[in-house]
N, C-alpha and C positions, 0 to 999 in steps of 0.2 A: 458582575462582569460588564464592562462597558460595551457599547454598541459595536464599535470596531473590533474589539477583542472577540466578541461573540461571533461576528461575521467570519473572522479569520478561522475561529474554531470550527464553525460549521463547514467552511470551505475545505478545511483539512480533513474533517470526517468524511465528507463526499469524495475527496481524493483517495481515501482508503477503500471506499466501496469500489471505485474504479480499479484501483491497483490490485485488489483482490480478484478482479475479474467478474465481479458479480453483475455488473451492468451488461456485459456482453453475454454471459451465461444465462441471463434471464431475459434477453432480448429487450433490455431496459424497460421491463414491465414493473411498474411501480407497486402493483398490488402483490406480485411475487416477492419483491424485495421486502416490502412491508410485512408480509407473512413470514418470510424468513427471520426478520428482526424480531418478530414476536415470538418465534419459536426459540430463538437464542434467549430472549428475556425469560421465557417459561422455563428454560433449562437453569438459568441463574437464580430462579425463585425456588428451585427444587433442592433435593438433598445433595445432588452432585455438584453444587455450586462451586465449592472449592477445587475439586477435581477438575471441572471444566475450565475454570479460570487459569489454573496451573498449566493445563494442556494448551489452551489457546495462547497463553502468554509465551510458553516455550516456542510454540510454532511461529508466532509473530516475531519474536526476537531473531530466530534463525532466518526467517525470510528477510528481515531488515538487514542482518549481518551479511547474508548471501548477496543481496542487492548492493550493498555497500562495496563489497569485494568486486562485483561485476562492474560498478560504476568506476571503481579505481582502475580497473583493467582497461575499460573503454577509454578513460581519460588518458591513460598512458599510451594507448593505441592512437588516439586522436593527436597527441603530441608528436608521436613518432612519424605519423602520416604528414603532419604539417611541416616538420622538419625535413623529411624526405622530399616533399614537394618544393620547398624552399631550396634545398640543396641541388635539386635537378632542374629548378626554374620553371616547374609546372604550377606555380601559384597563381 
């Protein structure tokens, strides 16, 4: 992986940590976050690996889909609000 690609990949992974709320939930405590990641890694090294992966993948997909729907709704709302402001001269 090239340096730029790796940097982008790491930034995206960090974004997922923030998006999941883990930074706020742990008060941005790096040791707590690292410990949680180690617990996840331990789970994936165990017998329940396939079950855990399937469960987490389903939850993640649902969250992404829900977020996409909410983004589309907000986008539509922003367009409606912009049109309304233009129509009433409040822009």
